C-alpha positions as CSV (number, residue, x, y, z in Angstrom):
1,M,0.0,0.0,0.0
2,T,1.4,3.4,-0.9
3,A,1.5,6.3,1.5
4,T,-1.7,8.3,1.7
5,A,-1.8,11.8,0.5
6,P,-1.4,14.6,3.0
7,R,-4.7,15.3,4.8
8,P,-6.3,18.7,4.4
9,G,-6.5,21.1,7.3
10,P,-9.6,21.3,9.5
11,R,-12.8,22.5,7.9
12,V,-16.5,22.0,8.0
13,V,-18.6,20.2,5.4
14,A,-22.4,20.2,5.6
15,L,-23.8,17.2,3.7
16,G,-26.6,18.6,1.5
17,P,-28.4,18.0,-1.7
18,R,-25.2,18.4,-3.8
19,P,-22.5,16.5,-2.0
20,E,-18.9,16.9,-3.1
21,T,-17.6,14.4,-5.6
22,G,-13.9,14.5,-4.8
23,L,-12.4,11.1,-4.0
24,L,-10.2,10.3,-1.1
25,S,-7.0,10.1,-3.3
26,T,-6.2,13.1,-5.5
27,T,-5.2,10.7,-8.3
28,A,-8.8,9.4,-8.5
29,V,-10.4,12.9,-8.8
30,G,-11.8,13.4,-12.2
31,S,-11.9,9.7,-13.1
32,T,-15.4,9.0,-14.1
33,N,-14.9,5.3,-14.1
34,R,-13.4,5.3,-10.7
35,A,-16.2,7.4,-9.4
36,R,-18.7,4.9,-10.8
37,V,-16.9,2.0,-9.2
38,L,-16.9,3.6,-5.8
39,Q,-20.5,4.6,-6.1
40,A,-21.5,1.1,-7.1
41,L,-19.8,-0.3,-4.0
42,A,-21.5,2.2,-1.8
43,D,-24.9,1.3,-3.4
44,H,-24.5,-2.5,-3.3
45,G,-21.9,-3.5,-0.8
46,P,-18.9,-5.7,-1.5
47,L,-18.8,-6.9,-5.2
48,S,-16.7,-9.1,-7.4
49,R,-15.1,-7.4,-10.4
50,A,-17.7,-8.9,-12.7
51,D,-20.6,-7.7,-10.6
52,L,-18.8,-4.3,-10.2
53,A,-18.6,-3.9,-13.9
54,R,-22.3,-4.7,-14.2
55,H,-23.5,-2.4,-11.5
56,S,-21.1,0.5,-12.3
57,G,-21.5,0.5,-16.1
58,V,-17.8,0.3,-16.5
59,T,-16.8,-2.2,-19.3
60,R,-15.3,-5.6,-18.3
61,A,-12.2,-4.6,-20.3
62,S,-11.7,-1.5,-18.1
63,I,-12.8,-2.8,-14.7
64,G,-9.5,-4.6,-14.0
65,G,-7.4,-1.5,-14.5
66,V,-9.7,0.6,-12.5
67,A,-9.8,-1.9,-9.6
68,A,-6.0,-2.3,-9.7
69,G,-5.5,1.4,-9.4
70,L,-7.8,1.7,-6.5
71,L,-6.2,-1.3,-4.8
72,T,-2.7,0.2,-5.3
73,E,-3.8,3.5,-3.8
74,G,-5.2,1.7,-0.8
75,V,-8.8,3.0,-1.4
76,L,-10.1,-0.6,-1.9
77,H,-9.0,-4.0,-0.6
78,E,-10.0,-7.6,-1.4
79,L,-12.2,-9.6,1.0
80,E,-12.1,-13.3,1.4
81,S,-13.9,-15.4,-1.2
82,G,-17.6,-15.8,-0.5
83,T,-18.1,-12.5,1.5
84,G,-19.8,-10.6,-1.3
85,G,-20.8,-10.6,-5.0
86,S,-22.9,-13.2,-6.7
87,R,-22.1,-16.9,-6.7
88,R,-20.6,-18.2,-9.9
89,I,-19.3,-21.5,-11.2
90,G,-15.5,-21.8,-11.2
91,K,-12.9,-20.2,-9.0
92,P,-14.4,-18.2,-6.2
93,S,-14.0,-14.4,-6.7
94,R,-12.6,-12.1,-4.1
95,P,-15.0,-9.2,-3.6
96,L,-13.7,-5.6,-3.4
97,W,-14.6,-3.3,-0.6
98,F,-13.4,-0.1,0.9
99,A,-10.1,-0.3,2.7
100,D,-9.6,1.0,6.3
101,R,-7.9,4.4,5.8
102,G,-7.9,5.1,9.5
103,P,-10.4,5.8,12.3
104,L,-13.4,8.1,12.0
105,G,-14.5,10.3,14.9
106,A,-18.2,10.3,15.6
107,V,-20.1,12.9,17.7
108,V,-23.9,12.8,18.3
109,L,-25.5,15.8,20.0
110,Q,-28.8,15.2,21.8
111,P,-30.7,17.1,24.5
112,G,-28.5,17.0,27.6
113,V,-26.0,14.5,26.3
114,V,-23.2,14.1,23.7
115,E,-22.2,10.7,22.5
116,V,-18.7,10.4,21.2
117,G,-17.0,7.4,19.5
118,V,-14.2,6.2,17.3
119,V,-15.3,3.9,14.4
120,A,-13.4,2.0,11.8
121,S,-14.4,2.1,8.2
122,D,-16.0,-1.4,8.4
123,G,-18.2,-0.3,11.3
124,R,-16.2,-1.6,14.2
125,V,-16.7,0.7,17.2
126,S,-13.5,0.9,19.4
127,V,-14.6,3.8,21.6
128,R,-18.1,4.9,22.6
129,E,-19.0,7.1,25.5
130,S,-22.0,9.2,26.4
131,V,-21.2,12.3,28.4
132,A,-24.0,14.2,30.2
133,L,-23.9,17.9,29.5
134,P,-24.4,20.5,32.3
135,P,-27.4,22.9,32.0
136,V,-26.6,25.6,29.5
137,R,-28.2,29.0,28.8
138,S,-26.6,29.9,25.4
139,A,-25.1,28.4,22.3
140,A,-21.7,29.5,23.5
141,E,-22.1,27.5,26.7
142,L,-23.4,24.5,24.8
143,D,-20.4,24.7,22.4
144,A,-17.9,24.8,25.3
145,A,-19.4,21.9,27.1
146,A,-19.7,19.7,24.0
147,V,-16.1,20.5,22.8
148,D,-14.8,19.7,26.3
149,A,-16.6,16.3,26.3
150,V,-15.3,15.5,22.8
151,R,-11.7,16.4,23.8
152,T,-12.0,14.2,26.9
153,V,-13.1,11.1,25.0
154,L,-11.1,11.5,21.8
155,G,-7.9,12.8,23.5
156,P,-6.4,9.4,24.1
157,T,-6.9,8.3,20.5
158,R,-3.4,7.5,19.2
159,Q,-4.1,7.3,15.5
160,P,-5.1,10.5,13.7
161,L,-8.7,10.7,12.8
162,I,-9.4,11.0,9.0
163,A,-12.6,12.9,9.6
164,V,-15.2,13.5,12.3
165,G,-18.9,13.1,11.7
166,L,-21.2,15.4,13.6
167,A,-24.9,14.5,13.9
168,L,-27.3,16.8,15.5
169,P,-31.1,17.7,15.5
170,G,-31.7,20.8,13.5
171,F,-31.8,22.8,10.3
172,F,-28.5,24.0,9.0
173,G,-27.2,25.9,6.0
174,P,-24.7,24.8,3.4
175,D,-21.9,26.6,5.3
176,G,-22.7,24.6,8.5
177,E,-24.6,27.4,10.2
178,I,-27.2,25.9,12.5
179,L,-30.4,27.7,12.0
180,V,-33.2,26.0,13.9
181,S,-33.6,23.1,16.4
182,T,-36.9,22.1,17.9
183,T,-35.3,19.8,20.5
184,I,-32.3,21.8,21.7
185,D,-33.2,25.5,22.4
186,T,-29.6,26.7,22.7
187,L,-28.4,25.0,19.4
188,P,-29.3,27.8,16.9
189,G,-26.3,30.0,16.4
190,S,-23.9,27.3,17.7
191,R,-20.4,27.3,16.2
192,L,-19.9,23.7,17.2
193,P,-18.9,22.3,13.8
194,A,-16.1,24.9,13.4
195,L,-15.0,24.5,17.0
196,L,-14.8,20.7,16.6
197,A,-12.8,21.0,13.4
198,A,-10.3,23.3,15.3
199,A,-10.2,21.0,18.3
200,T,-9.7,17.7,16.4
201,G,-7.5,19.2,13.6
202,T,-9.5,17.4,10.9
203,T,-12.6,17.8,8.6
204,V,-15.9,17.8,10.4
205,V,-18.9,16.5,8.4
206,L,-22.2,17.9,9.6
207,E,-25.4,15.9,9.1
208,D,-28.9,15.8,10.5
209,D,-29.2,13.2,13.2
210,A,-32.0,11.2,11.6
211,R,-30.4,11.2,8.2
212,A,-27.2,10.1,9.8
213,L,-29.0,7.1,11.2
214,A,-30.1,6.2,7.6
215,L,-26.5,6.5,6.4
216,G,-25.4,4.2,9.2
217,Q,-28.0,1.6,8.3
218,R,-27.0,1.8,4.7
219,W,-23.2,1.4,5.4
220,F,-23.2,-0.9,8.4
221,G,-26.6,-2.1,9.3
222,Q,-29.9,-3.6,8.3
223,A,-30.3,-1.6,5.1
224,R,-27.0,-2.5,3.4
225,G,-27.9,-2.9,-0.3
226,V,-31.5,-1.6,0.3
227,R,-32.4,1.3,-2.0
228,D,-35.7,2.4,-0.4
229,F,-36.2,2.7,3.4
230,A,-36.7,5.1,6.2
231,A,-34.8,5.4,9.5
232,L,-37.2,6.9,12.0
233,Q,-35.9,8.4,15.2
234,I,-38.7,8.6,17.9
235,G,-37.8,10.1,21.2
236,A,-37.9,13.7,22.5
237,G,-38.6,14.6,18.8
238,I,-39.3,12.7,15.7
239,G,-37.0,12.7,12.6
240,A,-36.6,10.6,9.6
241,G,-33.8,9.8,7.2
242,I,-35.5,8.6,4.0
243,M,-33.6,6.8,1.3
244,L,-35.4,6.6,-2.1
245,D,-33.8,4.8,-5.1
246,G,-30.5,4.7,-3.2
247,R,-30.3,8.4,-2.4
248,L,-31.0,10.2,0.8
249,L,-34.0,12.6,0.5
250,R,-32.8,16.1,1.1
251,G,-34.2,19.6,0.9
252,P,-32.6,23.0,0.4
253,L,-32.7,23.7,4.2
254,V,-31.2,20.3,4.9
255,A,-34.1,19.6,7.2
256,S,-35.7,16.3,8.2
257,E,-38.7,17.4,10.2
258,V,-41.3,14.7,9.5
259,G,-42.3,15.1,13.2
260,H,-43.9,18.4,12.2
261,M,-46.4,17.1,9.6
262,T,-49.9,17.7,10.9
263,V,-51.8,14.6,12.0
264,D,-54.5,16.4,14.1
265,H,-55.9,19.7,12.8
266,D,-57.2,20.7,16.3
267,G,-54.4,19.1,18.3
268,E,-52.0,20.2,20.9
269,L,-49.8,23.3,20.3
270,C,-46.3,22.2,19.2
271,R,-43.0,23.8,20.1
272,C,-42.7,24.7,16.4
273,G,-45.7,27.0,16.8
274,Q,-48.2,24.8,14.8
275,R,-50.9,22.5,16.2
276,G,-51.3,18.8,15.9
277,C,-47.8,17.9,14.7
278,W,-46.9,14.2,14.8
279,E,-44.5,15.0,17.6
280,T,-47.4,16.2,19.8
281,L,-48.9,12.7,19.7
282,A,-45.9,10.3,19.4
283,S,-42.9,11.9,21.2
284,S,-41.7,11.2,24.7
285,R,-43.3,14.5,25.8
286,W,-46.7,13.1,24.8
287,L,-45.9,9.8,26.6
288,H,-45.2,11.8,29.8
289,R,-48.4,13.8,29.6
290,R,-50.6,10.8,28.8
291,S,-49.0,8.7,31.5
292,E,-49.8,11.4,34.0
293,Q,-53.4,11.6,32.8
294,A,-53.7,7.8,33.2
295,G,-52.4,7.9,36.8
296,L,-49.3,5.8,36.0
297,P,-46.3,6.0,38.5
298,E,-43.5,8.5,37.8
299,P,-45.1,9.8,34.6
300,E,-42.5,12.5,34.1
301,T,-39.8,9.9,33.4
302,M,-42.0,7.3,31.7
303,T,-40.2,5.4,28.9
304,P,-41.5,3.0,26.3
305,R,-39.7,0.2,28.0
306,R,-41.2,0.9,31.4
307,L,-44.7,1.4,29.9
308,T,-44.5,-2.1,28.3
309,E,-43.3,-3.6,31.6
310,L,-46.3,-2.1,33.4
311,A,-48.7,-3.3,30.7
312,D,-47.2,-6.8,30.9
313,T,-48.0,-6.9,34.6
314,G,-51.7,-6.5,33.7
315,D,-52.1,-2.8,34.4
316,P,-55.1,-1.9,32.2
317,A,-54.2,1.9,32.2
318,A,-50.7,1.1,31.0
319,A,-52.0,-1.2,28.3
320,E,-54.4,1.5,27.1
321,V,-51.6,4.1,26.9
322,L,-49.3,1.6,25.1
323,D,-52.0,1.0,22.5
324,D,-52.6,4.7,22.0
325,Y,-48.9,5.2,21.6
326,A,-48.7,2.5,18.9
327,G,-51.6,4.0,17.1
328,H,-50.1,7.5,17.1
329,V,-46.8,6.3,15.8
330,A,-48.7,4.4,13.1
331,L,-50.3,7.6,11.9
332,G,-47.1,9.1,10.7
333,I,-45.8,5.8,9.3
334,V,-48.9,5.3,7.2
335,N,-48.8,8.9,5.9
336,L,-45.2,8.3,4.8
337,F,-46.0,5.0,3.2
338,H,-49.0,6.4,1.3
339,V,-47.0,9.4,-0.1
340,L,-43.6,7.8,-0.8
341,S,-44.3,4.0,-0.9
342,I,-41.4,3.3,1.5
343,P,-41.3,-0.4,1.9
344,L,-39.1,-0.6,5.1
345,F,-39.2,1.4,8.3
346,I,-36.4,1.0,10.9
347,L,-37.2,2.5,14.2
348,H,-34.6,4.1,16.4
349,G,-34.4,5.8,19.8
350,P,-36.1,4.9,23.1
351,I,-39.0,3.3,21.2
352,V,-36.7,0.4,20.4
353,E,-37.0,-0.8,24.0
354,A,-40.8,-1.0,23.8
355,G,-40.3,-4.6,22.7
356,P,-42.3,-7.2,20.7
357,R,-45.7,-6.4,22.3
358,F,-45.5,-2.8,21.1
359,L,-44.2,-3.7,17.7
360,D,-47.0,-6.1,17.1
361,R,-49.6,-3.5,18.0
362,L,-47.9,-0.9,15.8
363,R,-48.0,-3.3,12.9
364,E,-51.7,-3.9,13.5
365,H,-52.5,-0.2,13.6
366,V,-50.5,0.4,10.4
367,A,-52.3,-2.5,8.7
368,A,-55.7,-1.1,9.8
369,R,-54.9,2.4,8.4
370,T,-53.2,1.5,5.2
371,M,-55.3,1.7,2.0
372,S,-56.5,-1.8,1.2
373,A,-56.3,-1.0,-2.5
374,L,-52.5,-0.9,-2.3
375,N,-52.5,-4.6,-1.5
376,A,-49.2,-4.1,0.4
377,L,-47.9,-3.2,3.8
378,P,-44.5,-1.8,4.8
379,T,-42.1,-3.8,6.9
380,I,-41.5,-2.3,10.3
381,T,-38.6,-3.3,12.4
382,M,-36.5,-2.1,15.3
383,D,-32.9,-1.0,15.1
384,E,-30.6,-3.9,15.9
385,N,-27.7,-1.7,16.9
386,A,-29.5,0.5,19.3
387,T,-26.5,1.2,21.6
388,R,-24.2,2.0,18.6
389,S,-26.5,3.4,15.9
390,G,-25.8,7.0,16.8
391,V,-22.0,6.9,16.4
392,L,-22.3,4.5,13.4
393,G,-24.5,7.1,11.7
394,A,-22.1,10.0,12.4
395,A,-19.2,7.9,11.2
396,A,-21.2,7.0,8.1
397,A,-21.7,10.7,7.3
398,A,-18.0,11.2,7.5
399,I,-17.1,8.2,5.3
400,T,-19.7,9.2,2.7
401,H,-18.0,12.5,2.3
402,Q,-14.5,11.1,2.4
403,L,-15.1,8.6,-0.3
404,G,-17.0,11.1,-2.5
405,V,-20.0,9.0,-3.0
406,S,-23.6,10.2,-3.3
407,L,-26.1,8.8,-0.8
């Protein structure tokens, strides 16, 4: 493997509708065939050279030279036979996949906590720590607390990070300016991306937290090779990373606020200023209010897991709240399914701990509300990497940029 090119200085990259197309190695920039090969691997997972030629549109005569160049540069490496690509008669092929170019930093900001990790390019998590943040009154205080936590966790990392992915809940502009957040009041006006770039000495790739979850599922999780799916984050707020035809659905404001679609015209007033948003009926705040109304113990800290446990003991009030919760979550899923025909929904956040009982009721509510004329239902499943999905998503945002692929 040849030496890698010098890394650029720290900067901020906000993933948006038009991601950069530069490749990791400067010798690969401007090579259309190489770009197609890298994109095909990102879209389909490890592939043999024959399958890579078919999926990338690069001719069989050219694929060998393109692959050899990327192998020499250390961008790709060969896996053991049988770990990817289609099965063929004859000598087993050795699929190609992205080489480990060094560790990726991962930072996930959520209300009151920052999760920090170090992730290899194959999804192995070597460091993961959640750090509680002190109460803050301004964006500057939030920035200082978050940067201090990141320094503490990443400081002992011996190998230089090739990039840091930063996932957070909010709207941000193409320059990384954070404009709006409905779950962290002090986040608008934050300079966290630039401060992290300065603190870590490397590129910081900014992404919406829900879309980062979708990228994590596509690179490392249940959606590898899946071209149409949604990663739903349901907790203090509701967000979605929606992948359609292999591309992440984005808008000019780089927002992912499905939690603010109206599901009840005369419903509760939402923090966004509108009424009846999906969040007012399916977030943890609704769960706390409804648990108090039902007389459940410790309603202000009620979680989906504890609600299910109460229902399993035979508590009728808990069972009723659990069923209402499943029905409310189903409202948004059915709307998304009707509009976008998303065949797979992967649920993330505290809702994952609600367990099989909740998931069964959710599927029943979705089936009852879905148009029968469609003769189809979406698959709904829980995130299988619940403790690691946040840092995997942030790392996936970083590797998406570093490899110059479009997802």
